[in-house]
C-alpha positions as CSV (number, residue, x, y, z in Angstrom):
1,M,66.5,69.2,98.3
2,N,70.0,67.8,97.9
3,Y,70.6,65.0,100.4
4,Q,74.4,65.4,100.3
5,L,74.1,68.8,102.0
6,R,71.8,67.5,104.8
7,M,73.3,66.7,108.2
8,S,71.6,65.7,111.4
9,C,72.0,67.9,114.5
10,S,74.3,65.3,116.2
11,E,76.6,65.2,113.1
12,V,76.9,69.0,113.1
13,M,77.7,69.2,116.8
14,D,80.2,66.3,116.5
15,E,82.0,68.2,113.7
16,I,82.0,71.4,115.7
17,F,83.3,69.8,118.9
18,E,85.9,67.6,117.2
19,S,87.7,70.1,114.9
20,S,88.7,73.7,114.8
21,D,87.5,76.1,112.1
22,D,90.8,75.8,110.1
23,A,90.7,72.0,110.0
24,I,87.2,71.6,108.5
25,P,87.2,71.1,104.7
26,L,85.3,73.6,102.6
27,L,82.5,71.2,101.6
28,Q,82.0,70.2,105.2
29,R,81.9,73.9,106.2
30,L,79.2,74.4,103.6
31,R,77.2,71.5,104.9
32,I,77.5,72.8,108.5
33,G,76.6,76.4,107.4
34,F,73.5,75.1,105.5
35,H,72.4,73.2,108.5
36,L,72.9,76.1,110.9
37,F,71.0,78.4,108.5
38,F,67.8,76.3,108.9
39,C,68.3,74.8,112.5
40,A,67.7,77.4,115.2
41,R,68.6,75.0,118.0
42,C,72.1,74.2,116.6
43,T,72.6,77.9,115.9
44,E,71.9,78.8,119.5
45,E,74.2,76.0,120.7
46,L,77.0,77.3,118.5
47,R,76.4,80.9,119.8
48,R,76.7,79.6,123.4
49,L,79.9,77.8,122.6
50,E,81.4,80.9,121.0
51,V,80.4,83.0,124.1
52,L,82.1,80.4,126.4
53,R,85.2,80.4,124.2
54,D,85.4,84.2,124.3
55,I,85.0,84.3,128.1
56,S,87.7,81.7,128.5
57,Q,90.1,83.7,126.3
58,S,89.4,87.0,127.9
59,D,90.6,88.3,131.2
60,F,87.3,87.5,132.9
61,F,88.9,84.9,135.2
62,P,91.9,86.2,137.2
63,P,95.1,84.3,136.8
64,A,95.6,81.6,139.4
65,P,98.7,81.8,141.6
66,A,101.3,79.1,141.1
67,V,100.8,76.3,143.6
68,D,104.5,75.5,143.9
69,E,105.3,79.1,144.9
70,K,102.6,79.1,147.6
71,V,103.8,75.7,149.0
72,M,107.4,76.9,149.1
73,E,106.4,80.2,150.9
74,Q,104.4,78.2,153.5
75,L,107.3,75.8,154.1
76,S,109.9,78.6,154.4
77,A,107.6,80.5,156.8
78,E,107.2,77.4,159.0
79,F,110.9,76.7,158.9
80,F,111.9,80.2,160.1
81,Q,109.2,80.1,162.8
82,A,110.7,77.0,164.3
83,D,113.2,77.3,167.2
84,A,116.9,77.2,166.5
85,G,117.3,73.9,168.4
86,D,114.2,72.3,167.0
87,L,114.4,72.3,163.2
88,I,111.2,70.3,162.7
89,P,108.2,72.4,163.9
90,D,105.4,70.7,165.8
91,T,102.5,69.8,163.6
92,P,99.2,71.0,165.0
93,G,96.4,68.4,165.0
94,G,98.8,65.5,165.2
95,I,97.7,62.1,166.4
96,S,97.4,62.1,170.2
97,F,99.1,59.6,172.6
98,R,95.8,57.9,173.3
99,S,95.1,57.4,169.6
100,W,98.5,55.8,169.1
101,V,97.8,53.4,171.9
102,I,94.4,52.5,170.5
103,I,95.9,52.0,167.0
104,G,98.6,49.8,168.5
105,F,96.1,47.6,170.2
106,I,94.1,47.3,166.9
107,I,97.2,46.3,165.0
108,L,98.1,43.8,167.7
109,V,94.6,42.2,167.8
110,S,94.3,42.1,164.0
111,L,97.7,40.4,163.7
112,A,96.7,37.9,166.4
113,T,93.3,37.1,165.0
114,S,94.1,37.1,161.2
115,F,95.6,33.7,161.4
116,F,92.8,31.9,163.3
117,G,91.5,29.9,160.3
118,I,95.0,28.5,159.4
119,D,96.2,25.2,160.7
120,F,99.9,26.1,161.2
121,I,100.9,22.6,162.2
122,E,99.6,21.1,159.0
123,A,100.9,24.0,156.8
124,A,104.4,23.6,158.4
125,Y,104.3,19.9,157.9
126,N,103.2,20.1,154.2
127,Q,105.4,23.0,153.2
128,D,108.4,22.5,155.6
129,A,109.2,24.8,158.5
130,S,110.2,27.7,156.1
131,Y,106.4,28.6,155.9
132,L,106.7,30.2,159.3
133,I,109.7,32.4,158.4
134,P,107.7,34.9,156.2
135,L,104.9,34.9,158.8
136,G,107.4,35.9,161.5
137,I,109.0,38.5,159.3
138,T,105.7,40.1,158.5
139,V,104.5,40.3,162.1
140,G,107.9,41.5,163.2
141,T,108.1,44.2,160.5
142,V,104.6,45.5,161.3
143,L,105.2,45.7,165.0
144,T,108.7,47.2,164.6
145,G,107.5,49.8,162.1
146,Y,104.7,50.8,164.4
147,G,107.1,51.0,167.4
148,V,109.6,53.2,165.4
149,F,106.9,55.6,164.3
150,F,105.4,55.7,167.8
151,V,108.7,56.4,169.5
152,A,109.9,58.9,166.9
153,S,106.6,60.9,167.1
154,H,106.6,61.0,170.9
155,L,110.3,61.3,171.7
156,K,110.1,64.3,173.9
157,E,107.2,62.9,175.9
158,L,108.8,59.5,176.4
159,S,112.2,61.1,177.4
160,E,110.4,63.2,180.0
161,H,108.4,60.3,181.3
162,F,111.4,58.0,181.7
163,K,113.7,60.8,182.8
164,I,116.2,60.3,180.0
165,H,118.1,63.4,179.1
């Protein structure tokens, strides 16, 4: 038997997976055809691949709706359902007031305890007093950001509680 025509099963499958029918040279197609003629396992695998290709090209699967159209329809429906005075509709399942308070305490405790292992006096002495400036900015930014989001998300509740109209 001519050893140039022989191919292993893995070589045949690699050739089939990596290239289309038009891109395979004639000699390579002959080698693959020779192997498929004598190897029932590779022939069955090729038949399965052709069935899968035919299914994917047919109308077996219905066309999927465009995601952007669905999102825009949902947003427009929510916008038109909102009251005229309230352009931003209430989000169901939002974070409750109690959860905001718990998260605030967690942030406060984590900011207070994250610096326990640092000797600030020695760090300020070795690196000048400018070491404490980024620390103060970081803590202030986190607490201010939390406060802004908290007040903005509970503006109606806070204005009713403090009787601000």
